[in-house]
mmCIF file as Biopython writes it, N, C-alpha, C and O atoms, coordinates in Angstrom:
data_model
#
loop_
_atom_site.group_PDB
_atom_site.id
_atom_site.type_symbol
_atom_site.label_atom_id
_atom_site.label_alt_id
_atom_site.label_comp_id
_atom_site.label_asym_id
_atom_site.label_entity_id
_atom_site.label_seq_id
_atom_site.pdbx_PDB_ins_code
_atom_site.Cartn_x
_atom_site.Cartn_y
_atom_site.Cartn_z
_atom_site.occupancy
_atom_site.B_iso_or_equiv
_atom_site.auth_seq_id
_atom_site.auth_asym_id
_atom_site.pdbx_PDB_model_num
ATOM 1   N N  . MET A ? 1  ? 17.960  -9.624 -0.298  1.0 0.0 1  A 1 
ATOM 2   C CA . MET A ? 1  ? 17.023  -9.071 -1.220  1.0 0.0 1  A 1 
ATOM 3   C C  . MET A ? 1  ? 15.779  -8.698 -0.605  1.0 0.0 1  A 1 
ATOM 4   O O  . MET A ? 1  ? 14.807  -9.451 -0.554  1.0 0.0 1  A 1 
ATOM 5   N N  . PRO A ? 2  ? 15.815  -7.435 -0.098  1.0 0.0 2  A 1 
ATOM 6   C CA . PRO A ? 2  ? 14.482  -7.135 0.673   1.0 0.0 2  A 1 
ATOM 7   C C  . PRO A ? 2  ? 13.323  -7.273 -0.185  1.0 0.0 2  A 1 
ATOM 8   O O  . PRO A ? 2  ? 13.490  -7.107 -1.393  1.0 0.0 2  A 1 
ATOM 9   N N  . TYR A ? 3  ? 12.164  -7.555 0.266   1.0 0.0 3  A 1 
ATOM 10  C CA . TYR A ? 3  ? 10.945  -7.752 -0.350  1.0 0.0 3  A 1 
ATOM 11  C C  . TYR A ? 3  ? 9.756   -7.296 0.547   1.0 0.0 3  A 1 
ATOM 12  O O  . TYR A ? 3  ? 9.203   -7.920 1.452   1.0 0.0 3  A 1 
ATOM 13  N N  . VAL A ? 4  ? 9.475   -5.904 0.009   1.0 0.0 4  A 1 
ATOM 14  C CA . VAL A ? 4  ? 8.154   -5.365 0.946   1.0 0.0 4  A 1 
ATOM 15  C C  . VAL A ? 4  ? 6.870   -5.410 -0.026  1.0 0.0 4  A 1 
ATOM 16  O O  . VAL A ? 4  ? 6.879   -5.141 -1.227  1.0 0.0 4  A 1 
ATOM 17  N N  . ASN A ? 5  ? 5.861   -5.771 0.681   1.0 0.0 5  A 1 
ATOM 18  C CA . ASN A ? 5  ? 4.461   -6.028 0.257   1.0 0.0 5  A 1 
ATOM 19  C C  . ASN A ? 5  ? 3.563   -5.029 0.836   1.0 0.0 5  A 1 
ATOM 20  O O  . ASN A ? 5  ? 3.168   -5.182 1.992   1.0 0.0 5  A 1 
ATOM 21  N N  . ILE A ? 6  ? 3.162   -3.899 0.054   1.0 0.0 6  A 1 
ATOM 22  C CA . ILE A ? 6  ? 2.339   -2.836 0.671   1.0 0.0 6  A 1 
ATOM 23  C C  . ILE A ? 6  ? 1.046   -2.990 0.196   1.0 0.0 6  A 1 
ATOM 24  O O  . ILE A ? 6  ? 0.949   -3.013 -1.031  1.0 0.0 6  A 1 
ATOM 25  N N  . LYS A ? 7  ? -0.127  -3.119 0.938   1.0 0.0 7  A 1 
ATOM 26  C CA . LYS A ? 7  ? -1.557  -3.284 0.351   1.0 0.0 7  A 1 
ATOM 27  C C  . LYS A ? 7  ? -2.339  -2.144 1.018   1.0 0.0 7  A 1 
ATOM 28  O O  . LYS A ? 7  ? -2.478  -1.878 2.212   1.0 0.0 7  A 1 
ATOM 29  N N  . LEU A ? 8  ? -2.870  -1.469 -0.225  1.0 0.0 8  A 1 
ATOM 30  C CA . LEU A ? 8  ? -3.791  -0.502 -0.094  1.0 0.0 8  A 1 
ATOM 31  C C  . LEU A ? 8  ? -5.131  -0.738 -0.661  1.0 0.0 8  A 1 
ATOM 32  O O  . LEU A ? 8  ? -5.339  -1.487 -1.615  1.0 0.0 8  A 1 
ATOM 33  N N  . THR A ? 9  ? -6.090  -0.017 0.016   1.0 0.0 9  A 1 
ATOM 34  C CA . THR A ? 9  ? -7.578  0.031  -0.512  1.0 0.0 9  A 1 
ATOM 35  C C  . THR A ? 9  ? -7.343  0.650  -1.979  1.0 0.0 9  A 1 
ATOM 36  O O  . THR A ? 9  ? -6.518  1.534  -2.212  1.0 0.0 9  A 1 
ATOM 37  N N  . GLY A ? 10 ? -8.138  0.095  -2.876  1.0 0.0 10 A 1 
ATOM 38  C CA . GLY A ? 10 ? -8.263  0.406  -4.290  1.0 0.0 10 A 1 
ATOM 39  C C  . GLY A ? 10 ? -9.459  1.070  -4.595  1.0 0.0 10 A 1 
ATOM 40  O O  . GLY A ? 10 ? -9.786  1.967  -3.817  1.0 0.0 10 A 1 
ATOM 41  N N  . ASP A ? 11 ? -10.183 0.832  -5.552  1.0 0.0 11 A 1 
ATOM 42  C CA . ASP A ? 11 ? -11.218 1.612  -6.125  1.0 0.0 11 A 1 
ATOM 43  C C  . ASP A ? 11 ? -11.087 3.002  -6.171  1.0 0.0 11 A 1 
ATOM 44  O O  . ASP A ? 11 ? -10.032 3.413  -6.655  1.0 0.0 11 A 1 
ATOM 45  N N  . HIS A ? 12 ? -11.934 3.858  -5.770  1.0 0.0 12 A 1 
ATOM 46  C CA . HIS A ? 12 ? -11.709 5.350  -5.970  1.0 0.0 12 A 1 
ATOM 47  C C  . HIS A ? 12 ? -10.720 5.887  -4.970  1.0 0.0 12 A 1 
ATOM 48  O O  . HIS A ? 12 ? -10.264 7.026  -5.061  1.0 0.0 12 A 1 
ATOM 49  N N  . GLU A ? 13 ? -10.391 5.021  -3.988  1.0 0.0 13 A 1 
ATOM 50  C CA . GLU A ? 13 ? -9.181  5.647  -3.234  1.0 0.0 13 A 1 
ATOM 51  C C  . GLU A ? 13 ? -7.857  5.247  -3.637  1.0 0.0 13 A 1 
ATOM 52  O O  . GLU A ? 13 ? -6.904  5.739  -3.033  1.0 0.0 13 A 1 
ATOM 53  N N  . ALA A ? 14 ? -7.673  4.471  -4.518  1.0 0.0 14 A 1 
ATOM 54  C CA . ALA A ? 14 ? -6.448  3.978  -5.188  1.0 0.0 14 A 1 
ATOM 55  C C  . ALA A ? 14 ? -5.528  5.003  -5.525  1.0 0.0 14 A 1 
ATOM 56  O O  . ALA A ? 14 ? -5.892  5.942  -6.233  1.0 0.0 14 A 1 
ATOM 57  N N  . PRO A ? 15 ? -4.026  4.890  -4.957  1.0 0.0 15 A 1 
ATOM 58  C CA . PRO A ? 15 ? -2.951  5.909  -5.058  1.0 0.0 15 A 1 
ATOM 59  C C  . PRO A ? 15 ? -2.936  6.207  -6.829  1.0 0.0 15 A 1 
ATOM 60  O O  . PRO A ? 15 ? -3.508  5.461  -7.623  1.0 0.0 15 A 1 
ATOM 61  N N  . SER A ? 16 ? -2.403  7.061  -7.104  1.0 0.0 16 A 1 
ATOM 62  C CA . SER A ? 16 ? -2.194  7.546  -8.482  1.0 0.0 16 A 1 
ATOM 63  C C  . SER A ? 16 ? -0.766  6.896  -8.812  1.0 0.0 16 A 1 
ATOM 64  O O  . SER A ? 16 ? -0.016  6.427  -7.955  1.0 0.0 16 A 1 
ATOM 65  N N  . ARG A ? 17 ? -0.490  6.946  -10.287 1.0 0.0 17 A 1 
ATOM 66  C CA . ARG A ? 17 ? 0.712   6.379  -10.695 1.0 0.0 17 A 1 
ATOM 67  C C  . ARG A ? 17 ? 1.750   6.972  -9.964  1.0 0.0 17 A 1 
ATOM 68  O O  . ARG A ? 17 ? 2.587   6.279  -9.386  1.0 0.0 17 A 1 
ATOM 69  N N  . THR A ? 18 ? 1.768   8.421  -9.938  1.0 0.0 18 A 1 
ATOM 70  C CA . THR A ? 18 ? 2.846   9.245  -9.336  1.0 0.0 18 A 1 
ATOM 71  C C  . THR A ? 18 ? 3.143   9.024  -7.826  1.0 0.0 18 A 1 
ATOM 72  O O  . THR A ? 18 ? 4.283   9.164  -7.382  1.0 0.0 18 A 1 
ATOM 73  N N  . GLN A ? 19 ? 1.948   8.630  -6.951  1.0 0.0 19 A 1 
ATOM 74  C CA . GLN A ? 19 ? 1.952   8.473  -5.715  1.0 0.0 19 A 1 
ATOM 75  C C  . GLN A ? 19 ? 2.673   6.978  -5.475  1.0 0.0 19 A 1 
ATOM 76  O O  . GLN A ? 19 ? 3.497   6.755  -4.589  1.0 0.0 19 A 1 
ATOM 77  N N  . LYS A ? 20 ? 2.209   6.045  -6.413  1.0 0.0 20 A 1 
ATOM 78  C CA . LYS A ? 20 ? 2.973   4.733  -6.218  1.0 0.0 20 A 1 
ATOM 79  C C  . LYS A ? 20 ? 4.205   4.947  -6.523  1.0 0.0 20 A 1 
ATOM 80  O O  . LYS A ? 20 ? 4.900   4.469  -5.627  1.0 0.0 20 A 1 
ATOM 81  N N  . SER A ? 21 ? 4.871   5.449  -7.376  1.0 0.0 21 A 1 
ATOM 82  C CA . SER A ? 21 ? 6.187   5.862  -7.838  1.0 0.0 21 A 1 
ATOM 83  C C  . SER A ? 21 ? 6.877   6.392  -6.593  1.0 0.0 21 A 1 
ATOM 84  O O  . SER A ? 21 ? 7.987   5.946  -6.305  1.0 0.0 21 A 1 
ATOM 85  N N  . GLU A ? 22 ? 6.232   7.415  -5.754  1.0 0.0 22 A 1 
ATOM 86  C CA . GLU A ? 22 ? 6.926   7.850  -4.541  1.0 0.0 22 A 1 
ATOM 87  C C  . GLU A ? 22 ? 7.090   6.929  -3.595  1.0 0.0 22 A 1 
ATOM 88  O O  . GLU A ? 22 ? 8.156   6.788  -2.996  1.0 0.0 22 A 1 
ATOM 89  N N  . ILE A ? 23 ? 5.922   6.144  -3.359  1.0 0.0 23 A 1 
ATOM 90  C CA . ILE A ? 23 ? 5.980   5.271  -2.209  1.0 0.0 23 A 1 
ATOM 91  C C  . ILE A ? 23 ? 7.267   4.190  -2.675  1.0 0.0 23 A 1 
ATOM 92  O O  . ILE A ? 23 ? 8.179   3.965  -1.879  1.0 0.0 23 A 1 
ATOM 93  N N  . ILE A ? 24 ? 7.242   3.659  -3.819  1.0 0.0 24 A 1 
ATOM 94  C CA . ILE A ? 24 ? 8.381   2.665  -4.063  1.0 0.0 24 A 1 
ATOM 95  C C  . ILE A ? 24 ? 9.741   3.322  -4.004  1.0 0.0 24 A 1 
ATOM 96  O O  . ILE A ? 24 ? 10.682  2.697  -3.515  1.0 0.0 24 A 1 
ATOM 97  N N  . ALA A ? 25 ? 9.895   4.510  -4.460  1.0 0.0 25 A 1 
ATOM 98  C CA . ALA A ? 25 ? 11.346  5.235  -4.180  1.0 0.0 25 A 1 
ATOM 99  C C  . ALA A ? 25 ? 11.430  5.533  -2.690  1.0 0.0 25 A 1 
ATOM 100 O O  . ALA A ? 25 ? 12.531  5.496  -2.141  1.0 0.0 25 A 1 
ATOM 101 N N  . GLY A ? 26 ? 10.379  5.812  -2.040  1.0 0.0 26 A 1 
ATOM 102 C CA . GLY A ? 26 ? 10.739  6.145  -0.474  1.0 0.0 26 A 1 
ATOM 103 C C  . GLY A ? 26 ? 11.000  5.146  0.220   1.0 0.0 26 A 1 
ATOM 104 O O  . GLY A ? 26 ? 11.920  5.288  1.026   1.0 0.0 26 A 1 
ATOM 105 N N  . VAL A ? 27 ? 10.393  3.983  0.166   1.0 0.0 27 A 1 
ATOM 106 C CA . VAL A ? 27 ? 10.539  2.676  0.657   1.0 0.0 27 A 1 
ATOM 107 C C  . VAL A ? 27 ? 12.123  2.106  0.398   1.0 0.0 27 A 1 
ATOM 108 O O  . VAL A ? 27 ? 12.981  1.720  1.192   1.0 0.0 27 A 1 
ATOM 109 N N  . THR A ? 28 ? 12.110  2.219  -0.890  1.0 0.0 28 A 1 
ATOM 110 C CA . THR A ? 28 ? 13.635  1.670  -1.219  1.0 0.0 28 A 1 
ATOM 111 C C  . THR A ? 28 ? 14.740  2.528  -0.430  1.0 0.0 28 A 1 
ATOM 112 O O  . THR A ? 28 ? 15.650  2.048  0.246   1.0 0.0 28 A 1 
ATOM 113 N N  . GLU A ? 29 ? 14.505  3.786  -0.629  1.0 0.0 29 A 1 
ATOM 114 C CA . GLU A ? 29 ? 15.354  4.714  0.088   1.0 0.0 29 A 1 
ATOM 115 C C  . GLU A ? 29 ? 15.657  4.574  1.491   1.0 0.0 29 A 1 
ATOM 116 O O  . GLU A ? 29 ? 16.779  4.753  1.964   1.0 0.0 29 A 1 
ATOM 117 N N  . LEU A ? 30 ? 14.481  4.203  2.237   1.0 0.0 30 A 1 
ATOM 118 C CA . LEU A ? 30 ? 14.467  3.985  3.570   1.0 0.0 30 A 1 
ATOM 119 C C  . LEU A ? 30 ? 15.078  2.723  4.097   1.0 0.0 30 A 1 
ATOM 120 O O  . LEU A ? 30 ? 15.546  2.679  5.235   1.0 0.0 30 A 1 
ATOM 121 N N  . LEU A ? 31 ? 15.079  1.570  3.186   1.0 0.0 31 A 1 
ATOM 122 C CA . LEU A ? 31 ? 15.750  0.592  3.533   1.0 0.0 31 A 1 
ATOM 123 C C  . LEU A ? 31 ? 17.144  0.615  3.316   1.0 0.0 31 A 1 
ATOM 124 O O  . LEU A ? 31 ? 17.946  -0.005 4.016   1.0 0.0 31 A 1 
ATOM 125 N N  . SER A ? 32 ? 17.455  1.366  2.296   1.0 0.0 32 A 1 
ATOM 126 C CA . SER A ? 32 ? 18.905  1.519  1.801   1.0 0.0 32 A 1 
ATOM 127 C C  . SER A ? 32 ? 19.654  2.336  3.072   1.0 0.0 32 A 1 
ATOM 128 O O  . SER A ? 32 ? 20.682  1.841  3.534   1.0 0.0 32 A 1 
ATOM 129 N N  . ARG A ? 33 ? 19.173  3.480  3.581   1.0 0.0 33 A 1 
ATOM 130 C CA . ARG A ? 33 ? 19.590  4.198  4.529   1.0 0.0 33 A 1 
ATOM 131 C C  . ARG A ? 33 ? 19.447  3.586  5.764   1.0 0.0 33 A 1 
ATOM 132 O O  . ARG A ? 33 ? 20.433  3.620  6.500   1.0 0.0 33 A 1 
ATOM 133 N N  . VAL A ? 34 ? 18.386  3.004  6.180   1.0 0.0 34 A 1 
ATOM 134 C CA . VAL A ? 34 ? 18.403  2.457  7.724   1.0 0.0 34 A 1 
ATOM 135 C C  . VAL A ? 34 ? 19.092  1.216  7.832   1.0 0.0 34 A 1 
ATOM 136 O O  . VAL A ? 34 ? 19.794  0.943  8.806   1.0 0.0 34 A 1 
ATOM 137 N N  . LEU A ? 35 ? 18.900  0.394  6.784   1.0 0.0 35 A 1 
ATOM 138 C CA . LEU A ? 35 ? 19.320  -1.307 6.828   1.0 0.0 35 A 1 
ATOM 139 C C  . LEU A ? 35 ? 20.505  -1.533 5.940   1.0 0.0 35 A 1 
ATOM 140 O O  . LEU A ? 35 ? 21.122  -2.592 5.831   1.0 0.0 35 A 1 
ATOM 141 N N  . ASN A ? 36 ? 20.774  -0.278 5.246   1.0 0.0 36 A 1 
ATOM 142 C CA . ASN A ? 36 ? 22.051  -0.544 4.357   1.0 0.0 36 A 1 
ATOM 143 C C  . ASN A ? 36 ? 21.783  -1.588 3.367   1.0 0.0 36 A 1 
ATOM 144 O O  . ASN A ? 36 ? 22.654  -2.428 3.142   1.0 0.0 36 A 1 
ATOM 145 N N  . LYS A ? 37 ? 20.738  -1.613 2.796   1.0 0.0 37 A 1 
ATOM 146 C CA . LYS A ? 37 ? 20.288  -2.592 1.874   1.0 0.0 37 A 1 
ATOM 147 C C  . LYS A ? 37 ? 20.576  -1.908 0.274   1.0 0.0 37 A 1 
ATOM 148 O O  . LYS A ? 37 ? 20.557  -0.690 0.097   1.0 0.0 37 A 1 
ATOM 149 N N  . ASN A ? 38 ? 20.798  -2.744 -0.663  1.0 0.0 38 A 1 
ATOM 150 C CA . ASN A ? 38 ? 21.152  -2.367 -2.022  1.0 0.0 38 A 1 
ATOM 151 C C  . ASN A ? 38 ? 19.883  -2.198 -2.627  1.0 0.0 38 A 1 
ATOM 152 O O  . ASN A ? 38 ? 19.070  -3.117 -2.730  1.0 0.0 38 A 1 
ATOM 153 N N  . PRO A ? 39 ? 19.653  -0.792 -3.116  1.0 0.0 39 A 1 
ATOM 154 C CA . PRO A ? 39 ? 18.413  -0.406 -3.712  1.0 0.0 39 A 1 
ATOM 155 C C  . PRO A ? 39 ? 18.063  -1.122 -5.071  1.0 0.0 39 A 1 
ATOM 156 O O  . PRO A ? 39 ? 16.936  -1.174 -5.562  1.0 0.0 39 A 1 
ATOM 157 N N  . ALA A ? 40 ? 19.355  -1.731 -5.661  1.0 0.0 40 A 1 
ATOM 158 C CA . ALA A ? 40 ? 19.061  -2.550 -7.050  1.0 0.0 40 A 1 
ATOM 159 C C  . ALA A ? 40 ? 18.683  -3.820 -6.525  1.0 0.0 40 A 1 
ATOM 160 O O  . ALA A ? 40 ? 18.323  -4.577 -7.427  1.0 0.0 40 A 1 
ATOM 161 N N  . SER A ? 41 ? 18.637  -4.318 -5.391  1.0 0.0 41 A 1 
ATOM 162 C CA . SER A ? 41 ? 17.797  -5.467 -5.231  1.0 0.0 41 A 1 
ATOM 163 C C  . SER A ? 41 ? 16.725  -5.630 -4.263  1.0 0.0 41 A 1 
ATOM 164 O O  . SER A ? 41 ? 16.435  -6.717 -3.763  1.0 0.0 41 A 1 
ATOM 165 N N  . THR A ? 42 ? 16.186  -4.612 -4.025  1.0 0.0 42 A 1 
ATOM 166 C CA . THR A ? 42 ? 15.081  -4.165 -3.018  1.0 0.0 42 A 1 
ATOM 167 C C  . THR A ? 42 ? 13.941  -4.072 -3.974  1.0 0.0 42 A 1 
ATOM 168 O O  . THR A ? 42 ? 13.913  -3.273 -4.910  1.0 0.0 42 A 1 
ATOM 169 N N  . VAL A ? 43 ? 12.893  -5.031 -3.659  1.0 0.0 43 A 1 
ATOM 170 C CA . VAL A ? 43 ? 11.616  -5.439 -4.417  1.0 0.0 43 A 1 
ATOM 171 C C  . VAL A ? 43 ? 10.521  -4.814 -3.607  1.0 0.0 43 A 1 
ATOM 172 O O  . VAL A ? 43 ? 10.296  -5.147 -2.444  1.0 0.0 43 A 1 
ATOM 173 N N  . VAL A ? 44 ? 9.786   -3.816 -4.319  1.0 0.0 44 A 1 
ATOM 174 C CA . VAL A ? 44 ? 8.608   -3.338 -3.471  1.0 0.0 44 A 1 
ATOM 175 C C  . VAL A ? 44 ? 7.297   -3.540 -4.535  1.0 0.0 44 A 1 
ATOM 176 O O  . VAL A ? 44 ? 7.269   -3.191 -5.715  1.0 0.0 44 A 1 
ATOM 177 N N  . ILE A ? 45 ? 6.247   -4.190 -3.781  1.0 0.0 45 A 1 
ATOM 178 C CA . ILE A ? 45 ? 5.129   -4.591 -4.482  1.0 0.0 45 A 1 
ATOM 179 C C  . ILE A ? 45 ? 3.994   -3.879 -3.728  1.0 0.0 45 A 1 
ATOM 180 O O  . ILE A ? 45 ? 3.906   -3.838 -2.500  1.0 0.0 45 A 1 
ATOM 181 N N  . ILE A ? 46 ? 3.121   -3.312 -4.613  1.0 0.0 46 A 1 
ATOM 182 C CA . ILE A ? 46 ? 2.057   -2.497 -4.205  1.0 0.0 46 A 1 
ATOM 183 C C  . ILE A ? 46 ? 0.909   -3.286 -4.650  1.0 0.0 46 A 1 
ATOM 184 O O  . ILE A ? 46 ? 0.868   -3.557 -5.850  1.0 0.0 46 A 1 
ATOM 185 N N  . GLU A ? 47 ? -0.154  -3.756 -3.788  1.0 0.0 47 A 1 
ATOM 186 C CA . GLU A ? 47 ? -1.292  -4.465 -3.996  1.0 0.0 47 A 1 
ATOM 187 C C  . GLU A ? 47 ? -2.588  -3.590 -3.708  1.0 0.0 47 A 1 
ATOM 188 O O  . GLU A ? 47 ? -2.798  -3.194 -2.562  1.0 0.0 47 A 1 
ATOM 189 N N  . GLU A ? 48 ? -3.415  -3.302 -4.700  1.0 0.0 48 A 1 
ATOM 190 C CA . GLU A ? 48 ? -4.648  -2.720 -4.318  1.0 0.0 48 A 1 
ATOM 191 C C  . GLU A ? 48 ? -5.705  -3.694 -4.140  1.0 0.0 48 A 1 
ATOM 192 O O  . GLU A ? 48 ? -5.920  -4.569 -4.979  1.0 0.0 48 A 1 
ATOM 193 N N  . ILE A ? 49 ? -6.376  -3.565 -3.063  1.0 0.0 49 A 1 
ATOM 194 C CA . ILE A ? 49 ? -7.300  -4.733 -2.747  1.0 0.0 49 A 1 
ATOM 195 C C  . ILE A ? 49 ? -8.870  -3.774 -2.817  1.0 0.0 49 A 1 
ATOM 196 O O  . ILE A ? 49 ? -9.111  -2.772 -2.145  1.0 0.0 49 A 1 
ATOM 197 N N  . PRO A ? 50 ? -9.570  -4.275 -3.591  1.0 0.0 50 A 1 
ATOM 198 C CA . PRO A ? 50 ? -10.943 -3.788 -3.715  1.0 0.0 50 A 1 
ATOM 199 C C  . PRO A ? 50 ? -11.677 -3.548 -2.418  1.0 0.0 50 A 1 
ATOM 200 O O  . PRO A ? 50 ? -11.695 -4.541 -1.691  1.0 0.0 50 A 1 
ATOM 201 N N  . MET A ? 51 ? -12.225 -2.587 -1.996  1.0 0.0 51 A 1 
ATOM 202 C CA . MET A ? 51 ? -12.835 -2.446 -0.611  1.0 0.0 51 A 1 
ATOM 203 C C  . MET A ? 51 ? -14.029 -3.310 -0.100  1.0 0.0 51 A 1 
ATOM 204 O O  . MET A ? 51 ? -14.538 -3.242 1.019   1.0 0.0 51 A 1 
ATOM 205 N N  . ASP A ? 52 ? -14.418 -4.220 -1.232  1.0 0.0 52 A 1 
ATOM 206 C CA . ASP A ? 52 ? -15.399 -4.961 -0.929  1.0 0.0 52 A 1 
ATOM 207 C C  . ASP A ? 52 ? -14.845 -6.509 -0.443  1.0 0.0 52 A 1 
ATOM 208 O O  . ASP A ? 52 ? -15.516 -7.387 0.098   1.0 0.0 52 A 1 
ATOM 209 N N  . ASN A ? 53 ? -13.543 -6.546 -0.778  1.0 0.0 53 A 1 
ATOM 210 C CA . ASN A ? 53 ? -12.601 -7.650 -0.436  1.0 0.0 53 A 1 
ATOM 211 C C  . ASN A ? 53 ? -11.788 -7.460 0.834   1.0 0.0 53 A 1 
ATOM 212 O O  . ASN A ? 53 ? -10.830 -8.202 1.050   1.0 0.0 53 A 1 
ATOM 213 N N  . TYR A ? 54 ? -12.127 -6.502 1.678   1.0 0.0 54 A 1 
ATOM 214 C CA . TYR A ? 54 ? -11.288 -6.115 2.778   1.0 0.0 54 A 1 
ATOM 215 C C  . TYR A ? 54 ? -12.324 -5.959 3.854   1.0 0.0 54 A 1 
ATOM 216 O O  . TYR A ? 54 ? -13.299 -5.225 3.688   1.0 0.0 54 A 1 
ATOM 217 N N  . GLY A ? 55 ? -12.113 -6.672 5.004   1.0 0.0 55 A 1 
ATOM 218 C CA . GLY A ? 55 ? -13.080 -6.521 6.213   1.0 0.0 55 A 1 
ATOM 219 C C  . GLY A ? 55 ? -12.476 -5.998 7.303   1.0 0.0 55 A 1 
ATOM 220 O O  . GLY A ? 55 ? -11.279 -6.141 7.552   1.0 0.0 55 A 1 
ATOM 221 N N  . LEU A ? 56 ? -13.394 -5.289 8.087   1.0 0.0 56 A 1 
ATOM 222 C CA . LEU A ? 56 ? -13.007 -4.953 9.441   1.0 0.0 56 A 1 
ATOM 223 C C  . LEU A ? 56 ? -14.189 -4.946 10.333  1.0 0.0 56 A 1 
ATOM 224 O O  . LEU A ? 56 ? -15.246 -4.407 10.004  1.0 0.0 56 A 1 
ATOM 225 N N  . GLY A ? 57 ? -14.004 -5.557 11.485  1.0 0.0 57 A 1 
ATOM 226 C CA . GLY A ? 57 ? -15.117 -5.532 12.327  1.0 0.0 57 A 1 
ATOM 227 C C  . GLY A ? 57 ? -16.405 -6.641 11.800  1.0 0.0 57 A 1 
ATOM 228 O O  . GLY A ? 57 ? -17.512 -6.722 12.333  1.0 0.0 57 A 1 
ATOM 229 N N  . GLY A ? 58 ? -16.012 -7.293 10.841  1.0 0.0 58 A 1 
ATOM 230 C CA . GLY A ? 58 ? -17.275 -8.114 10.363  1.0 0.0 58 A 1 
ATOM 231 C C  . GLY A ? 58 ? -18.040 -7.619 9.153   1.0 0.0 58 A 1 
ATOM 232 O O  . GLY A ? 58 ? -19.016 -8.192 8.668   1.0 0.0 58 A 1 
ATOM 233 N N  . LYS A ? 59 ? -17.437 -6.378 8.672   1.0 0.0 59 A 1 
ATOM 234 C CA . LYS A ? 59 ? -18.147 -5.589 7.431   1.0 0.0 59 A 1 
ATOM 235 C C  . LYS A ? 59 ? -16.988 -5.272 6.445   1.0 0.0 59 A 1 
ATOM 236 O O  . LYS A ? 59 ? -15.804 -5.118 6.746   1.0 0.0 59 A 1 
ATOM 237 N N  . SER A ? 60 ? -17.518 -5.209 5.288   1.0 0.0 60 A 1 
ATOM 238 C CA . SER A ? 60 ? -16.603 -4.757 4.281   1.0 0.0 60 A 1 
ATOM 239 C C  . SER A ? 60 ? -15.964 -3.368 4.430   1.0 0.0 60 A 1 
ATOM 240 O O  . SER A ? 60 ? -16.636 -2.610 5.129   1.0 0.0 60 A 1 
ATOM 241 N N  . ILE A ? 61 ? -14.946 -2.911 3.991   1.0 0.0 61 A 1 
ATOM 242 C CA . ILE A ? 61 ? -14.685 -1.429 3.951   1.0 0.0 61 A 1 
ATOM 243 C C  . ILE A ? 61 ? -15.580 -0.672 3.573   1.0 0.0 61 A 1 
ATOM 244 O O  . ILE A ? 61 ? -15.892 0.366  4.157   1.0 0.0 61 A 1 
ATOM 245 N N  . THR A ? 62 ? -16.168 -1.162 2.410   1.0 0.0 62 A 1 
ATOM 246 C CA . THR A ? 62 ? -17.338 -0.231 1.943   1.0 0.0 62 A 1 
ATOM 247 C C  . THR A ? 62 ? -18.349 0.050  2.786   1.0 0.0 62 A 1 
ATOM 248 O O  . THR A ? 62 ? -18.819 1.186  2.846   1.0 0.0 62 A 1 
ATOM 249 N N  . GLU A ? 63 ? -18.803 -0.975 3.545   1.0 0.0 63 A 1 
ATOM 250 C CA . GLU A ? 63 ? -19.793 -0.672 4.683   1.0 0.0 63 A 1 
ATOM 251 C C  . GLU A ? 63 ? -19.184 0.070  5.732   1.0 0.0 63 A 1 
ATOM 252 O O  . GLU A ? 63 ? -19.862 0.913  6.319   1.0 0.0 63 A 1 
ATOM 253 N N  . VAL A ? 64 ? -18.066 -0.114 6.029   1.0 0.0 64 A 1 
ATOM 254 C CA . VAL A ? 64 ? -17.373 0.501  7.220   1.0 0.0 64 A 1 
ATOM 255 C C  . VAL A ? 64 ? -17.565 2.035  6.916   1.0 0.0 64 A 1 
ATOM 256 O O  . VAL A ? 64 ? -18.096 2.810  7.711   1.0 0.0 64 A 1 
ATOM 257 N N  . ARG A ? 65 ? -17.093 2.375  5.726   1.0 0.0 65 A 1 
ATOM 258 C CA . ARG A ? 65 ? -16.903 3.784  5.239   1.0 0.0 65 A 1 
ATOM 259 C C  . ARG A ? 65 ? -18.292 4.331  5.066   1.0 0.0 65 A 1 
ATOM 260 O O  . ARG A ? 65 ? -18.468 5.501  5.407   1.0 0.0 65 A 1 
ATOM 261 N N  . LYS A ? 66 ? -19.201 3.713  4.631   1.0 0.0 66 A 1 
ATOM 262 C CA . LYS A ? 66 ? -20.470 4.283  4.739   1.0 0.0 66 A 1 
ATOM 263 C C  . LYS A ? 66 ? -21.062 4.739  5.946   1.0 0.0 66 A 1 
ATOM 264 O O  . LYS A ? 66 ? -21.669 5.803  6.069   1.0 0.0 66 A 1 
ATOM 265 N N  . THR A ? 67 ? -20.846 3.824  6.905   1.0 0.0 67 A 1 
ATOM 266 C CA . THR A ? 67 ? -21.432 4.111  8.301   1.0 0.0 67 A 1 
ATOM 267 C C  . THR A ? 67 ? -20.662 5.260  8.862   1.0 0.0 67 A 1 
ATOM 268 O O  . THR A ? 67 ? -21.246 6.142  9.491   1.0 0.0 67 A 1 
ATOM 269 N N  . ASN A ? 68 ? -19.336 5.284  8.654   1.0 0.0 68 A 1 
ATOM 270 C CA . ASN A ? 68 ? -18.200 6.428  9.266   1.0 0.0 68 A 1 
ATOM 271 C C  . ASN A ? 68 ? -18.506 7.654  8.797   1.0 0.0 68 A 1 
ATOM 272 O O  . ASN A ? 68 ? -18.096 8.629  9.427   1.0 0.0 68 A 1 
ATOM 273 N N  . THR A ? 69 ? -19.299 7.838  7.576   1.0 0.0 69 A 1 
ATOM 274 C CA . THR A ? 69 ? -19.322 9.051  7.082   1.0 0.0 69 A 1 
ATOM 275 C C  . THR A ? 69 ? -20.601 9.767  7.241   1.0 0.0 69 A 1 
ATOM 276 O O  . THR A ? 69 ? -20.854 10.837 6.687   1.0 0.0 69 A 1 
ATOM 277 N N  . LYS A ? 70 ? -21.489 9.047  8.117   1.0 0.0 70 A 1 
ATOM 278 C CA . LYS A ? 70 ? -22.721 9.609  8.255   1.0 0.0 70 A 1 
ATOM 279 C C  . LYS A ? 70 ? -22.609 10.313 9.597   1.0 0.0 70 A 1 
ATOM 280 O O  . LYS A ? 70 ? -23.568 10.941 10.047  1.0 0.0 70 A 1 
#
C-alpha cells in the first residue's frame, strides 16, 4: 500500500479543495502508471503547515517571504 505525505504551506497560500483533489488524483495516477500500484490502496495525505511553523535559514517562512518581496 503506497503512502504519500505531501506538506505544503497553508495560511493564505493554502491550496483550494479543487487543487487538493487534483493533487490526490494526479499522485494516485502517477503511482499506478509508473509503479503499477493499485489506486484503491494508495493513500495520499496533504498536510498544510502554517508559515510560522516552517523555517528556512533560521527564519520562519513568513519572515523569509517578507524579505524576498522587498
